[in-house]
MILOKE-677090 format. One record per residue (C-alpha): x, y, z; residue in one letter; residue number from 1. Coordinates in nm, 4 decimals. Layout:
# residues N
+----------+----------+----------+------+-----+
:       c1 :       c2 :       c3 : code : pos :
+----------+----------+----------+------+-----+
:        X :        Y :        Z :    A : NUM :
...
+----------+----------+----------+------+-----+
***
This chain:
# residues 349
+----------+----------+----------+------+-----+
:       c1 :       c2 :       c3 : code : pos :
+----------+----------+----------+------+-----+
:   0.0000 :   0.0000 :   0.0000 :    X :   1 :
:   0.1081 :   0.3561 :  -0.0677 :    X :   2 :
:   0.2528 :   0.5618 :   0.2197 :    X :   3 :
:   0.2118 :   0.9377 :   0.2593 :    X :   4 :
:   0.4528 :   1.1751 :   0.0843 :    X :   5 :
:   0.7097 :   1.3740 :   0.2785 :    X :   6 :
:   0.5046 :   1.6931 :   0.2689 :    X :   7 :
:   0.3495 :   1.8959 :   0.5477 :    X :   8 :
:  -0.0285 :   1.8679 :   0.5204 :    X :   9 :
:  -0.0500 :   2.2336 :   0.6191 :    X :  10 :
:   0.1017 :   2.3244 :   0.2821 :    X :  11 :
:  -0.1744 :   2.1309 :   0.1072 :    X :  12 :
:  -0.4431 :   2.3058 :   0.3139 :    X :  13 :
:  -0.2944 :   2.6475 :   0.2308 :    X :  14 :
:  -0.2934 :   2.5685 :  -0.1413 :    X :  15 :
:  -0.6528 :   2.4505 :  -0.1344 :    X :  16 :
:  -0.7590 :   2.7678 :   0.0473 :    X :  17 :
:  -0.5550 :   3.0210 :  -0.1480 :    X :  18 :
:  -0.5764 :   2.8714 :  -0.4973 :    X :  19 :
:  -0.9122 :   2.6913 :  -0.4976 :    X :  20 :
:  -1.1122 :   2.8772 :  -0.2345 :    X :  21 :
:  -1.1604 :   2.5539 :  -0.0424 :    X :  22 :
:  -1.1567 :   2.5773 :   0.3349 :    X :  23 :
:  -1.0647 :   2.2289 :   0.4488 :    X :  24 :
:  -1.0701 :   2.1013 :   0.8055 :    X :  25 :
:  -0.9207 :   1.7586 :   0.7393 :    X :  26 :
:  -0.7387 :   1.5385 :   0.4898 :    X :  27 :
:  -0.7728 :   1.1600 :   0.4750 :    X :  28 :
:  -0.4917 :   0.9797 :   0.2948 :    X :  29 :
:  -0.5931 :   0.7181 :   0.0363 :    X :  30 :
:  -0.3179 :   0.4512 :   0.0352 :    X :  31 :
:  -0.3461 :   0.3380 :  -0.3271 :    X :  32 :
:  -0.1622 :   0.4071 :  -0.6505 :    X :  33 :
:   0.1965 :   0.3634 :  -0.7637 :    X :  34 :
:   0.2869 :   0.7003 :  -0.9116 :    X :  35 :
:   0.0695 :   0.9412 :  -0.7146 :    X :  36 :
:  -0.0555 :   1.0260 :  -0.3656 :    X :  37 :
:  -0.4208 :   1.0998 :  -0.2965 :    X :  38 :
:  -0.6341 :   1.2530 :  -0.0222 :    X :  39 :
:  -1.0009 :   1.3114 :   0.0429 :    X :  40 :
:  -1.0435 :   1.6725 :   0.1591 :    X :  41 :
:  -1.3346 :   1.7555 :   0.3901 :    X :  42 :
:  -1.4451 :   2.1162 :   0.3578 :    X :  43 :
:  -1.5883 :   2.3171 :   0.6461 :    X :  44 :
:  -1.9221 :   2.3331 :   0.4620 :    X :  45 :
:  -1.9476 :   1.9533 :   0.4612 :    X :  46 :
:  -1.8417 :   1.9015 :   0.1009 :    X :  47 :
:  -1.5620 :   1.6739 :  -0.0135 :    X :  48 :
:  -1.3084 :   1.6885 :  -0.2941 :    X :  49 :
:  -1.0351 :   1.4555 :  -0.4139 :    X :  50 :
:  -0.6778 :   1.5883 :  -0.3999 :    X :  51 :
:  -0.3994 :   1.4235 :  -0.5971 :    X :  52 :
:  -0.0237 :   1.4800 :  -0.5777 :    X :  53 :
:   0.2303 :   1.3707 :  -0.8375 :    X :  54 :
:   0.6037 :   1.4218 :  -0.8632 :    X :  55 :
:   0.6263 :   1.7421 :  -1.0603 :    X :  56 :
:   0.8774 :   1.8339 :  -1.3284 :    X :  57 :
:   0.9957 :   2.1970 :  -1.3035 :    X :  58 :
:   0.9531 :   2.2612 :  -1.6763 :    X :  59 :
:   0.5964 :   2.1379 :  -1.6759 :    X :  60 :
:   0.3294 :   2.3901 :  -1.7682 :    X :  61 :
:   0.0724 :   2.5045 :  -1.5163 :    X :  62 :
:  -0.2064 :   2.2932 :  -1.6640 :    X :  63 :
:  -0.1426 :   1.9188 :  -1.6808 :    X :  64 :
:  -0.2477 :   1.7900 :  -2.0215 :    X :  65 :
:  -0.4632 :   1.5121 :  -1.8762 :    X :  66 :
:  -0.6830 :   1.7563 :  -1.6830 :    X :  67 :
:  -0.8353 :   1.9458 :  -1.9779 :    X :  68 :
:  -0.8765 :   1.6015 :  -2.1326 :    X :  69 :
:  -1.0707 :   1.4836 :  -1.8261 :    X :  70 :
:  -1.2944 :   1.7872 :  -1.8457 :    X :  71 :
:  -1.3662 :   1.7174 :  -2.2135 :    X :  72 :
:  -1.4299 :   1.3471 :  -2.1519 :    X :  73 :
:  -1.6743 :   1.4287 :  -1.8734 :    X :  74 :
:  -1.8583 :   1.6558 :  -2.1178 :    X :  75 :
:  -1.8674 :   1.3668 :  -2.3669 :    X :  76 :
:  -2.0348 :   1.1467 :  -2.1057 :    X :  77 :
:  -1.7352 :   0.9235 :  -2.0379 :    X :  78 :
:  -1.7494 :   0.8278 :  -1.6668 :    X :  79 :
:  -1.4469 :   1.0111 :  -1.5276 :    X :  80 :
:  -1.3954 :   1.2503 :  -1.2352 :    X :  81 :
:  -1.4262 :   1.6125 :  -1.3422 :    X :  82 :
:  -1.1236 :   1.8298 :  -1.2513 :    X :  83 :
:  -1.1856 :   2.1518 :  -1.0592 :    X :  84 :
:  -1.0131 :   2.4702 :  -1.1828 :    X :  85 :
:  -0.8289 :   2.7032 :  -0.9480 :    X :  86 :
:  -0.8958 :   3.0789 :  -0.9137 :    X :  87 :
:  -0.7154 :   3.1471 :  -1.2435 :    X :  88 :
:  -0.8822 :   2.8702 :  -1.4393 :    X :  89 :
:  -0.5782 :   2.6409 :  -1.4258 :    X :  90 :
:  -0.5745 :   2.2843 :  -1.3035 :    X :  91 :
:  -0.2294 :   2.2319 :  -1.1472 :    X :  92 :
:  -0.0467 :   2.4027 :  -0.8610 :    X :  93 :
:   0.3032 :   2.3253 :  -0.7411 :    X :  94 :
:   0.4054 :   2.2546 :  -0.3800 :    X :  95 :
:   0.7782 :   2.1873 :  -0.3447 :    X :  96 :
:   0.8508 :   1.8783 :  -0.5579 :    X :  97 :
:   0.4841 :   1.7929 :  -0.6093 :    X :  98 :
:   0.2100 :   1.8971 :  -0.8489 :    X :  99 :
:  -0.1325 :   1.9210 :  -0.6899 :    X : 100 :
:  -0.4696 :   1.9069 :  -0.8588 :    X : 101 :
:  -0.8250 :   1.8745 :  -0.7359 :    X : 102 :
:  -1.1109 :   1.6661 :  -0.8716 :    X : 103 :
:  -1.4729 :   1.6216 :  -0.7845 :    X : 104 :
:  -1.5225 :   1.3651 :  -0.5111 :    X : 105 :
:  -1.6827 :   1.0414 :  -0.6231 :    X : 106 :
:  -1.8208 :   0.8130 :  -0.3549 :    X : 107 :
:  -1.7250 :   0.4505 :  -0.4009 :    X : 108 :
:  -1.4650 :   0.1836 :  -0.3513 :    X : 109 :
:  -1.1523 :   0.1136 :  -0.5444 :    X : 110 :
:  -1.1358 :  -0.2350 :  -0.7041 :    X : 111 :
:  -0.7611 :  -0.2939 :  -0.6582 :    X : 112 :
:  -0.8092 :  -0.5710 :  -0.4020 :    X : 113 :
:  -1.0885 :  -0.7487 :  -0.5912 :    X : 114 :
:  -0.9776 :  -1.0846 :  -0.7313 :    X : 115 :
:  -1.2997 :  -1.1970 :  -0.9010 :    X : 116 :
:  -1.5499 :  -0.9708 :  -1.0711 :    X : 117 :
:  -1.9028 :  -1.0617 :  -1.1878 :    X : 118 :
:  -1.9717 :  -1.0619 :  -1.5600 :    X : 119 :
:  -2.1900 :  -0.7539 :  -1.5271 :    X : 120 :
:  -1.8963 :  -0.5561 :  -1.3934 :    X : 121 :
:  -1.6577 :  -0.6812 :  -1.6612 :    X : 122 :
:  -1.9163 :  -0.5875 :  -1.9242 :    X : 123 :
:  -1.9326 :  -0.2331 :  -1.7897 :    X : 124 :
:  -1.5538 :  -0.2110 :  -1.7979 :    X : 125 :
:  -1.5626 :  -0.3204 :  -2.1627 :    X : 126 :
:  -1.8197 :  -0.0498 :  -2.2327 :    X : 127 :
:  -1.5997 :   0.2113 :  -2.0654 :    X : 128 :
:  -1.3011 :   0.1064 :  -2.2785 :    X : 129 :
:  -1.5258 :   0.1356 :  -2.5842 :    X : 130 :
:  -1.6446 :   0.4827 :  -2.4751 :    X : 131 :
:  -1.2852 :   0.5996 :  -2.4301 :    X : 132 :
:  -1.1813 :   0.4763 :  -2.7748 :    X : 133 :
:  -1.4973 :   0.6170 :  -2.9356 :    X : 134 :
:  -1.4213 :   0.9645 :  -2.7942 :    X : 135 :
:  -1.0975 :   0.9952 :  -2.9935 :    X : 136 :
:  -1.2152 :   1.2401 :  -3.2588 :    X : 137 :
:  -1.3743 :   1.4720 :  -3.0016 :    X : 138 :
:  -1.0673 :   1.4997 :  -2.7754 :    X : 139 :
:  -0.7725 :   1.4301 :  -3.0088 :    X : 140 :
:  -0.6486 :   1.7913 :  -2.9978 :    X : 141 :
:  -0.6104 :   1.7708 :  -2.6196 :    X : 142 :
:  -0.3741 :   1.4724 :  -2.6220 :    X : 143 :
:  -0.0078 :   1.5497 :  -2.6825 :    X : 144 :
:   0.1395 :   1.2037 :  -2.6351 :    X : 145 :
:   0.1445 :   0.9454 :  -2.9138 :    X : 146 :
:   0.2605 :   0.5862 :  -2.8695 :    X : 147 :
:   0.6267 :   0.5699 :  -2.9721 :    X : 148 :
:   0.7029 :   0.2156 :  -2.8504 :    X : 149 :
:   1.0100 :   0.3436 :  -2.6698 :    X : 150 :
:   1.1620 :   0.1433 :  -2.3849 :    X : 151 :
:   1.3409 :   0.4003 :  -2.1671 :    X : 152 :
:   1.3455 :   0.1696 :  -1.8641 :    X : 153 :
:   1.5567 :  -0.1010 :  -2.0323 :    X : 154 :
:   1.9066 :   0.0418 :  -1.9620 :    X : 155 :
:   1.8231 :   0.0611 :  -1.5924 :    X : 156 :
:   1.6872 :  -0.2935 :  -1.5874 :    X : 157 :
:   1.9913 :  -0.4269 :  -1.7730 :    X : 158 :
:   2.2203 :  -0.2502 :  -1.5254 :    X : 159 :
:   2.0247 :  -0.3883 :  -1.2307 :    X : 160 :
:   2.0460 :  -0.7418 :  -1.3687 :    X : 161 :
:   2.4210 :  -0.7049 :  -1.4215 :    X : 162 :
:   2.4656 :  -0.5887 :  -1.0611 :    X : 163 :
:   2.2536 :  -0.8747 :  -0.9287 :    X : 164 :
:   2.4367 :  -1.1376 :  -1.1373 :    X : 165 :
:   2.7691 :  -0.9968 :  -1.0183 :    X : 166 :
:   2.6526 :  -1.0241 :  -0.6602 :    X : 167 :
:   2.6978 :  -0.6525 :  -0.6022 :    X : 168 :
:   2.4925 :  -0.6324 :  -0.2849 :    X : 169 :
:   2.5438 :  -0.3259 :  -0.0638 :    X : 170 :
:   2.7852 :  -0.3579 :   0.2270 :    X : 171 :
:   2.5101 :  -0.2859 :   0.4782 :    X : 172 :
:   2.2979 :  -0.5687 :   0.6149 :    X : 173 :
:   1.9954 :  -0.4870 :   0.4033 :    X : 174 :
:   1.7635 :  -0.7860 :   0.4141 :    X : 175 :
:   1.5270 :  -0.6311 :   0.1572 :    X : 176 :
:   1.8038 :  -0.6093 :  -0.1028 :    X : 177 :
:   1.9321 :  -0.9565 :  -0.0148 :    X : 178 :
:   1.5853 :  -1.1048 :  -0.0526 :    X : 179 :
:   1.5371 :  -0.9280 :  -0.3841 :    X : 180 :
:   1.8711 :  -1.0680 :  -0.5090 :    X : 181 :
:   1.7481 :  -1.4156 :  -0.4196 :    X : 182 :
:   1.4284 :  -1.3632 :  -0.6186 :    X : 183 :
:   1.5850 :  -1.2192 :  -0.9330 :    X : 184 :
:   1.9267 :  -1.3868 :  -0.9678 :    X : 185 :
:   1.7933 :  -1.7346 :  -1.0575 :    X : 186 :
:   1.5754 :  -1.5752 :  -1.3262 :    X : 187 :
:   1.8365 :  -1.3427 :  -1.4758 :    X : 188 :
:   1.9016 :  -1.5491 :  -1.7905 :    X : 189 :
:   1.5300 :  -1.5785 :  -1.8610 :    X : 190 :
:   1.4817 :  -1.2076 :  -1.8005 :    X : 191 :
:   1.7538 :  -1.1256 :  -2.0528 :    X : 192 :
:   1.5740 :  -1.3456 :  -2.3062 :    X : 193 :
:   1.2513 :  -1.1606 :  -2.2272 :    X : 194 :
:   1.4248 :  -0.8301 :  -2.2941 :    X : 195 :
:   1.5349 :  -0.9538 :  -2.6364 :    X : 196 :
:   1.1840 :  -1.0746 :  -2.7119 :    X : 197 :
:   1.0395 :  -0.7382 :  -2.6092 :    X : 198 :
:   1.2702 :  -0.5586 :  -2.8526 :    X : 199 :
:   1.1634 :  -0.7948 :  -3.1306 :    X : 200 :
:   0.7951 :  -0.7318 :  -3.0594 :    X : 201 :
:   0.8640 :  -0.3574 :  -3.0405 :    X : 202 :
:   1.0069 :  -0.3644 :  -3.3919 :    X : 203 :
:   0.7020 :  -0.5524 :  -3.5216 :    X : 204 :
:   0.4596 :  -0.3129 :  -3.3514 :    X : 205 :
:   0.6341 :  -0.0109 :  -3.4999 :    X : 206 :
:   0.5908 :  -0.1231 :  -3.8597 :    X : 207 :
:   0.2376 :  -0.2549 :  -3.8236 :    X : 208 :
:  -0.0380 :  -0.0385 :  -3.9652 :    X : 209 :
:  -0.2961 :   0.0162 :  -3.6929 :    X : 210 :
:  -0.5785 :   0.2538 :  -3.6228 :    X : 211 :
:  -0.5080 :   0.5038 :  -3.3460 :    X : 212 :
:  -0.7432 :   0.5734 :  -3.0580 :    X : 213 :
:  -0.7390 :   0.7526 :  -2.7255 :    X : 214 :
:  -0.5921 :   0.5109 :  -2.4699 :    X : 215 :
:  -0.6069 :   0.5389 :  -2.0924 :    X : 216 :
:  -0.3084 :   0.2943 :  -2.0695 :    X : 217 :
:  -0.3701 :   0.1671 :  -1.7156 :    X : 218 :
:  -0.7195 :   0.0201 :  -1.6886 :    X : 219 :
:  -0.7195 :  -0.2083 :  -1.3876 :    X : 220 :
:  -0.8798 :  -0.2336 :  -1.0459 :    X : 221 :
:  -0.6817 :   0.0461 :  -0.8818 :    X : 222 :
:  -0.8123 :   0.2940 :  -1.1379 :    X : 223 :
:  -1.1758 :   0.1838 :  -1.1305 :    X : 224 :
:  -1.4149 :   0.3240 :  -0.8707 :    X : 225 :
:  -1.7410 :   0.1429 :  -0.8026 :    X : 226 :
:  -2.0122 :   0.3446 :  -0.6290 :    X : 227 :
:  -2.2712 :   0.2052 :  -0.3920 :    X : 228 :
:  -2.5312 :   0.2832 :  -0.6576 :    X : 229 :
:  -2.3479 :   0.0767 :  -0.9177 :    X : 230 :
:  -2.1739 :   0.3584 :  -1.1046 :    X : 231 :
:  -1.8260 :   0.2867 :  -1.2393 :    X : 232 :
:  -1.5687 :   0.5609 :  -1.3039 :    X : 233 :
:  -1.2244 :   0.5468 :  -1.4645 :    X : 234 :
:  -0.9555 :   0.7337 :  -1.2680 :    X : 235 :
:  -0.5901 :   0.8409 :  -1.3113 :    X : 236 :
:  -0.5460 :   0.9701 :  -1.6643 :    X : 237 :
:  -0.1857 :   1.0908 :  -1.6439 :    X : 238 :
:  -0.0729 :   0.8189 :  -1.8883 :    X : 239 :
:  -0.3280 :   0.8961 :  -2.1613 :    X : 240 :
:  -0.2013 :   0.8855 :  -2.5192 :    X : 241 :
:  -0.3012 :   0.8147 :  -2.8761 :    X : 242 :
:  -0.2125 :   0.4587 :  -2.9712 :    X : 243 :
:  -0.3442 :   0.1249 :  -3.0986 :    X : 244 :
:  -0.6474 :  -0.0290 :  -2.9236 :    X : 245 :
:  -0.4250 :  -0.3098 :  -2.7932 :    X : 246 :
:  -0.2638 :  -0.0535 :  -2.5617 :    X : 247 :
:  -0.5732 :  -0.0746 :  -2.3401 :    X : 248 :
:  -0.7049 :  -0.4174 :  -2.4353 :    X : 249 :
:  -0.3918 :  -0.6124 :  -2.3375 :    X : 250 :
:  -0.4943 :  -0.5718 :  -1.9735 :    X : 251 :
:  -0.7746 :  -0.8181 :  -2.0460 :    X : 252 :
:  -0.5545 :  -1.0809 :  -2.2108 :    X : 253 :
:  -0.4571 :  -1.2542 :  -1.8883 :    X : 254 :
:  -0.3441 :  -1.0190 :  -1.6138 :    X : 255 :
:  -0.3800 :  -1.0622 :  -1.2381 :    X : 256 :
:  -0.7395 :  -0.9399 :  -1.2323 :    X : 257 :
:  -0.8748 :  -1.0815 :  -1.5581 :    X : 258 :
:  -0.8745 :  -1.4506 :  -1.6599 :    X : 259 :
:  -0.7158 :  -1.5102 :  -2.0027 :    X : 260 :
:  -0.9896 :  -1.7482 :  -2.1150 :    X : 261 :
:  -1.2395 :  -1.4597 :  -2.1053 :    X : 262 :
:  -1.0604 :  -1.2397 :  -2.3597 :    X : 263 :
:  -1.2920 :  -1.3384 :  -2.6469 :    X : 264 :
:  -1.5999 :  -1.2668 :  -2.4366 :    X : 265 :
:  -1.4567 :  -0.9308 :  -2.3290 :    X : 266 :
:  -1.3846 :  -0.8335 :  -2.6899 :    X : 267 :
:  -1.7447 :  -0.9218 :  -2.7790 :    X : 268 :
:  -1.8696 :  -0.6714 :  -2.5198 :    X : 269 :
:  -1.6157 :  -0.4099 :  -2.6282 :    X : 270 :
:  -1.6958 :  -0.4326 :  -2.9990 :    X : 271 :
:  -2.0712 :  -0.4356 :  -2.9349 :    X : 272 :
:  -2.0311 :  -0.0989 :  -2.7599 :    X : 273 :
:  -1.7720 :   0.0379 :  -3.0075 :    X : 274 :
:  -1.7303 :  -0.1392 :  -3.3422 :    X : 275 :
:  -1.5213 :  -0.4249 :  -3.4876 :    X : 276 :
:  -1.1474 :  -0.3526 :  -3.4773 :    X : 277 :
:  -0.8421 :  -0.5174 :  -3.6292 :    X : 278 :
:  -0.6241 :  -0.6540 :  -3.3517 :    X : 279 :
:  -0.2813 :  -0.8175 :  -3.3579 :    X : 280 :
:  -0.1458 :  -1.0824 :  -3.1191 :    X : 281 :
:   0.2142 :  -0.9611 :  -3.1483 :    X : 282 :
:   0.1057 :  -0.6110 :  -3.0458 :    X : 283 :
:  -0.0706 :  -0.7602 :  -2.7441 :    X : 284 :
:   0.2572 :  -0.9400 :  -2.6723 :    X : 285 :
:   0.4578 :  -0.6202 :  -2.6883 :    X : 286 :
:   0.2386 :  -0.4611 :  -2.4227 :    X : 287 :
:   0.2325 :  -0.7726 :  -2.2037 :    X : 288 :
:   0.6124 :  -0.7893 :  -2.2006 :    X : 289 :
:   0.6569 :  -0.4151 :  -2.1647 :    X : 290 :
:   0.4222 :  -0.3903 :  -1.8673 :    X : 291 :
:   0.5942 :  -0.6796 :  -1.6934 :    X : 292 :
:   0.9515 :  -0.5640 :  -1.7501 :    X : 293 :
:   0.8809 :  -0.1958 :  -1.6902 :    X : 294 :
:   0.7236 :  -0.2732 :  -1.3529 :    X : 295 :
:   1.0127 :  -0.5033 :  -1.2690 :    X : 296 :
:   1.2656 :  -0.2340 :  -1.3607 :    X : 297 :
:   1.0901 :   0.0154 :  -1.1346 :    X : 298 :
:   1.0687 :  -0.2050 :  -0.8278 :    X : 299 :
:   1.4096 :  -0.3700 :  -0.8594 :    X : 300 :
:   1.5739 :  -0.0326 :  -0.9215 :    X : 301 :
:   1.3959 :   0.1278 :  -0.6270 :    X : 302 :
:   1.5020 :  -0.1512 :  -0.3915 :    X : 303 :
:   1.8649 :  -0.1409 :  -0.5097 :    X : 304 :
:   1.8714 :   0.2358 :  -0.4604 :    X : 305 :
:   1.7058 :   0.2159 :  -0.1191 :    X : 306 :
:   1.3999 :   0.4089 :  -0.2342 :    X : 307 :
:   1.1373 :   0.2233 :  -0.0348 :    X : 308 :
:   0.9619 :   0.5150 :   0.1313 :    X : 309 :
:   0.6580 :   0.5067 :  -0.0992 :    X : 310 :
:   0.5631 :   0.1445 :  -0.0282 :    X : 311 :
:   0.6393 :  -0.1075 :   0.2428 :    X : 312 :
:   0.9495 :  -0.3153 :   0.1470 :    X : 313 :
:   0.7618 :  -0.6436 :   0.2005 :    X : 314 :
:   0.4946 :  -0.5315 :  -0.0463 :    X : 315 :
:   0.7602 :  -0.4362 :  -0.3006 :    X : 316 :
:   0.9234 :  -0.7772 :  -0.2666 :    X : 317 :
:   0.5881 :  -0.9478 :  -0.3187 :    X : 318 :
:   0.5448 :  -0.7543 :  -0.6434 :    X : 319 :
:   0.8945 :  -0.8481 :  -0.7609 :    X : 320 :
:   0.8235 :  -1.2144 :  -0.6860 :    X : 321 :
:   0.4981 :  -1.2018 :  -0.8837 :    X : 322 :
:   0.6624 :  -1.0289 :  -1.1793 :    X : 323 :
:   0.9562 :  -1.2697 :  -1.2155 :    X : 324 :
:   0.7147 :  -1.5627 :  -1.1904 :    X : 325 :
:   0.4909 :  -1.4101 :  -1.4582 :    X : 326 :
:   0.7612 :  -1.3353 :  -1.7176 :    X : 327 :
:   0.8112 :  -1.6919 :  -1.8509 :    X : 328 :
:   0.4351 :  -1.7322 :  -1.8936 :    X : 329 :
:   0.3911 :  -1.4412 :  -2.1345 :    X : 330 :
:   0.4586 :  -1.6472 :  -2.4477 :    X : 331 :
:   0.1673 :  -1.8734 :  -2.3543 :    X : 332 :
:  -0.0502 :  -1.5636 :  -2.3163 :    X : 333 :
:   0.0466 :  -1.4460 :  -2.6647 :    X : 334 :
:  -0.0413 :  -1.7866 :  -2.8108 :    X : 335 :
:  -0.3838 :  -1.7773 :  -2.6442 :    X : 336 :
:  -0.4446 :  -1.4265 :  -2.7793 :    X : 337 :
:  -0.3498 :  -1.5412 :  -3.1307 :    X : 338 :
:  -0.5982 :  -1.8290 :  -3.1052 :    X : 339 :
:  -0.8759 :  -1.5988 :  -2.9864 :    X : 340 :
:  -0.8140 :  -1.3446 :  -3.2602 :    X : 341 :
:  -0.7961 :  -1.6127 :  -3.5299 :    X : 342 :
:  -1.1418 :  -1.7390 :  -3.4314 :    X : 343 :
:  -1.2820 :  -1.3857 :  -3.4334 :    X : 344 :
:  -1.1323 :  -1.2612 :  -3.7585 :    X : 345 :
:  -1.4042 :  -1.1670 :  -4.0101 :    X : 346 :
:  -1.3712 :  -1.3074 :  -4.3623 :    X : 347 :
:  -1.1551 :  -1.0790 :  -4.5747 :    X : 348 :
:  -0.9467 :  -0.9452 :  -4.2850 :    X : 349 :
+----------+----------+----------+------+-----+
***
């Protein structure tokens, strides 16, 4: 679970008062998410808002690109939280090393810890993915990022693997690092093979002709909010980009929260709400490998560098263990995707 950032809550309260006109008498930390920190703010008038912090980049402009996008999507009827502008009409304010923005508060529960969802819920997720992709023409001008298939995390992962294989553990008695070495070292050869396979799939994805749609890029339980009334909202849009539909759909090809044998059924629901799309198993494979190895690079690198303040070390080790166990299974996932797509392919495609 996420731990609170090293930031005085008083600074957050001042920003909410001075920039948003919100007089808040309490903040409740929400311990979820990997790249952000969130709070529920209780205003003195009884209202609530959702406050999100991300690691800011000094050169970043005062309005995060995903926030105007959220506002436009909400107008289009896509179920997302609407961002609240500050006194000057902007969406982002900086506090030390963090960017802060405020969104409408949506009552509900996060689905990160759910391990089995009913078909009705999966169907609604498929309809949300379809709504996001169908909104592309209306919001395209608000999205700066386009899928480039780059792999900026690979040098760090390669360096981490080299250090682990060389036995370069720190001189201090760090049991977290020692445990991580024990998890990764026996898998190092296989992980290097996975890196090579990822590069091969990257090259194939780059030359493939594919339609381009708005992609959320991280549709899973942590970013889905289920209300007591049955409403479902899609959160955390900081990774949004224009890319192939597989960029979102790979999450339903056999990840921790979605059984691989249901991919065909999920695509039926998605296409019924959107339209038939041409999909490619190798492109699914690229995203399956990239997600796995990118997450592994982040957690292994953070542990080696001693950056464990954002999450409990035991939880980080559990994630590393899951990721290294998952890597050798990805080829089987790609084969299952290819079989599903072959059965679904209309005549003439």
